[in-house]
N, C-alpha and C positions, 0 to 999 in steps of 0.2 A: 604620479603613479604608484601604488603601492606595491611593496614588496613582496605581495601575497602570489597566490596561485595565479591571478589574473593575467598579469604580462607574462609569465611562463607560458599560459595555455595559448596566448595570441601568437607567441614567438614560433610554439609549435604547428600553430596553423589548426589547430583543433577548435578555437573559441570563436574567431571572427566569423559570424553567417551573415551574409548581405539579407536585411531584412526584404528588399524587394523581390529575392529569388524564393519561388515556390517549387519544392521538391516535389517530385513524382511520389505517391505514395506506392503503387503498384500492388492496390488491393483488388485489381481485377478489371473487366473492361466494363462491368455494369455502370449504367449512367447515374444509377441512385448512389452507388458507392462513391463514385467521383463527384457528385453533387453534395454529399454529406461531408466528405473529407476537404473538399475546396472550402466549404463554409467553416470547417475547423480551422484551416489555415488561415481563413480571413479573420478569425477571432483572436488567432495568434498575432495577427499583425495590429490587431487592436491593443493586444496585451502590450507588446513592443512601444506602441505610442505611450500608453499608460505608465508605462517603466521609465520610458524618455521624460516624462513630465514629472515623475519623482526623483528620478537622477536632478533635473535643474532645479527643483524645490530644495532638496535635502543635499545634494553634492556626494552622495555615497558614491563611492568610486566602484563598487562592485556592480551598480547599476548603470554603468558607463553606455551609452548607445554602442559602442564598438563591442561589447560583450553580450551578444544577443543568447549566447548559450547560458550565461547567468539569468538572463529573463526568464528564461524557459525553465532552468533549473528552480527558481522562485514558484513558478506557476505550477509545478509538479510538486512542489514542496507543500505548498498551500493545499492542494487536491488531496494529497498524502494525509494531512492533518487533519482534514475533515473525513476522508474514508476511513482510515485504519481504525481510530476510537469508535466510528460509527459502528463497526461491524466488530471490533473488538471487545465492545460493553457487553455485546451479546455472548460471546464466547468464554470471557472472563467468569461470566456469571452462571455458565453452563459448564465451567471447569474444563474448558477444551483450548487453554492457553497456549499449548504446544502445537496446535494442528498448523500454525503458521509456518514454523520449522519444518513441517512435514512437506506442506505446498511450496514453500520455498525451493526446496531442494528439486522437487519435482518441476517446478517452474525452469529451475536453472537445465534440468534434463530437456524442456522445450526450447529453451535457448541454443542447445547444443543441436538438437534435430533441425532447426531452421538454417543454422550455419552449415550444417551437413550437408543438406537438402541444396544450399544455396550453391555450396561448393563442387558437388557432384553432377546436378543437373540443372544448374543455374535458374532456380526458381525464382529468385527476386522477391521472395516476401521477408518481410521483417522477423527477426529473431523474436521480439516481443509478442508478435502475433501467434506465432507457433507455442510460445510460452504460456499464453492464455489458454489455449485449446488444451496443452499437456495438462497444465495446472488444474482446469476444469475436470478433465476425464480423471485424473487422479482424486479429486475431491470425491466424485461421485463413488471410487472403487473403496476410498475410506468407509464412506457409508455402506456401500454393499457388503464389505467384507464383516463389517460389523454386523449388519444384519443377517445375514448367510450362516456365518459361524458362531454366532453368540460370543465372539470375543469383545473382550474391553476396547473401548476407543484408543486408548495408548497403543494397544497391539497393532490395530488396524494403521495407526499412524506412523508407528514403527516401521513396518512391513513396506508402506508406501514410500517413505523417506528414504528408506535404504534401497529400494528399486530404482527411485528417481534419479538419487545420485549416482549411482552405480552406471545407469542408462547413459547420463551426461559423460562422466568421466571415459566410459567406453569409447563413446562416439568422437570425443576429442581427441583420443588417444590412438584413434584410426588413421586420422591424418590424411584420409582419403581425398583423391581428386586434388592434391594440394592445399587442402584444408589448413589453415593456420590461425588459430585463435588465440586473442587476448583475453584470456578470461579473467585477469583482476578487474576489470569494468563490472562483471557480473557478480563476482564473489563479493566485492567490497564497494560496489557504486562510484560514479564518477559522474561530477558535475558538467564536466565538458562535453560527455557525449550524450547529453538529452539532445536530440535532434528535433527538428520539425515533426517528421513522421513519429517518432515515439512520443511526443507531447500532445499530438492529435490522438493517438489511440488513448492514451492516459484520459485524455477529455472524454470519450466515449465512455471508458470503464467508469468515470466519476457520475456520469449522467445515469448509466444502467444502475449502480449501485444505490445511487441516493435515493433515485426513483423508486426502486424496487422496495427499499426500506420504508420509504414515506407510503407505500401502498400497502405493505405487507406487515406494518410495525406492530399493531395489535395482536396479530396471530403469532409472530416470531416471540414477543412477549410473553404469551401465554405459554408456548411450548417451551420457552428458555425456563420458567420457574415452577411449571408442573404439566410434565409431559401426559401424565394419566389422566388429570382431569383435562386437559386440549383434547386428547384423543375421544375421551366420554360424551364432549359436548359436538363432537363430529369434524374436528380439525383433523385433516391428514397429516398427522405429525411427521412422518418419513420424508412427504414431498417437502416440508418447511425445514426439515433438516438438510435435506439435499440444497436447497435453495440459499442456506445460511453458508454451508461449505463450498458452494460456488462462487459466491459473493466474496467469500475471503479469499479464494484463489485468484479473482480479479485483483482484491485489493494488493496482495503479494506481489504480483507482476507488475503493477502500476508502482508500488513502492521501490521494487527492485532497482528502478533506474538510478536513485539516489542512494539508496540504503545497502543493495548489495544483498547476495543470497543470505549471507550468515548473519545479517544484522535486521532484515527485515521484519522478524518476527515480534522485535521490541516494541516496535509503534502499534502493535496489536495489543500489547500487554499493558506497559509500563505507564503511560499517560492514563489508562482506565485504572489502574491499581492506584494510582496517586488521587484522582479523582474521587474514588470510593472511600479516601481515607477522610474528605471533608465534604461528602455529599450527604443528604438524608433521603434521597429518593433516586429512583432509575433515571427519570427524566434530567434531574439536575447533575446527575453522574455523568450522562451522555453529553449534556453541554459542555461541563467542567472539563471532561477529558478531551474534547475537542480544541478548547481553549489552551489546554496545558501541551497539547500536541503541536498546536499552532506555534505557540512560544518555542516549544523544543526546536521545530523545524528551522524556524526564521534565525533565530540564535544559531545553530548548530550550522548552518549555510554561512552565515556570516563569520563566524571564528573558521571555517573551513576555507573561505576564502582568503581571508587577510592572514591566516596563519600558516597557510600552505599544506594542509592536512585533510586526509581523508574526511569526506563529509558524514557519510554513515555513521563513522565511530564518533564523531563529535555529536552529532545529534542524538545519538543513545548515550553518551556521557552526561549530557543536558538534560536528557528527559529524566535518567536517573538522578541526577541533582534537585530536580523540581519534585519527582516523587519523596527525596529524603525530605524538603520541606514541607512537602504535603502532609507526609507523616508526623511531622514534628507540629504543624499547625491543629491536626488533629487531635493529637494527644493533648495540646494546650486546652482547645476547646473542651475535652472532654473533662480535664482536669477543673476547669471553670465551671463544669456543668451544663455548658452550653448544650452539649449533645452527648450521644454515646456512640463510639465508631462502632460500626456494624463490622461484622467479619465479612471477609472476601466471599462473594456469593449469596450472601443473604441481607444485602442492603434491600431496604424496603422499596416496594413499588408505589406510584401513585393511586390513589383510588379509582381512577378510571383505566389504568394502565393494564392490569391484567382481567378485568372482567369482561371483557370484550373481544370474546374468542371466534365467533362464528364469521365465515366469509359474508 
């Protein structure tokens, strides 16, 4: 057994989870909700089986069948590696890179709300569910403040960020009803705390995000590169702006499980920035950013496990290292005359990308 964090977490009782145990989700008495989340837990069981097979083939210690928490952490990381650059590519080209920070801090407030309600009235709801709700409401407020007050986006983001983090710290400091919160896992992320319940929630967010982008990709792309032309062509620009910020809120909450509030925004920006350096079109940039994000996540989780360090910080450091390599490759390509490296936000769209704006 390695000297990494795996054995320590098993010894602490946080890591080992019997795969045969199906944990209740407490999402309500509705039969539909029970059926959906039951199906998601079944999918988790199949994922455990796949990771067991990979372990027996590769012998990777971190995929040991005794460490179900690592199986879930890898699943969450792979989903984040798709969701974050998928949404981040649109945000970076709209110069909204810092919106992830604002929504991460409000998601922390949502976690605090969930913990507070569970302690005071024994609500039994997952803090990640309340984080999703609060973050999505905050996303709408960012758009509303910009529209009503004509303030710049960075002003509305700063207001929402400050309000969200202030609310979260206030609720935690109240300590009402015997509330005792270990906030480190939410601030910095923790591989061992990815429970079956939170993994199931992430799978729902993943399906919603990927499905929504697949259906509205052309409209989002048109709004991203030319809001005026999109509005003239009849696209409801404000509505699609709201869709984008709400999807961003979902990504933030999903990634917060392993990245933490402080570092979650990096996965929305850094892989996309690296992909922009070596890509010639929006579609190529999107694909490359997902590849770079997955590489950063998998390497980061492995280093965190074997090195006994915080996963979120390692993932970001690996992502930044990949970005530096991408910049070097882009400069080399430019020097050889293979391409001209576009500036951030000006990468070319594919011929058919921005020309189809109608619903």
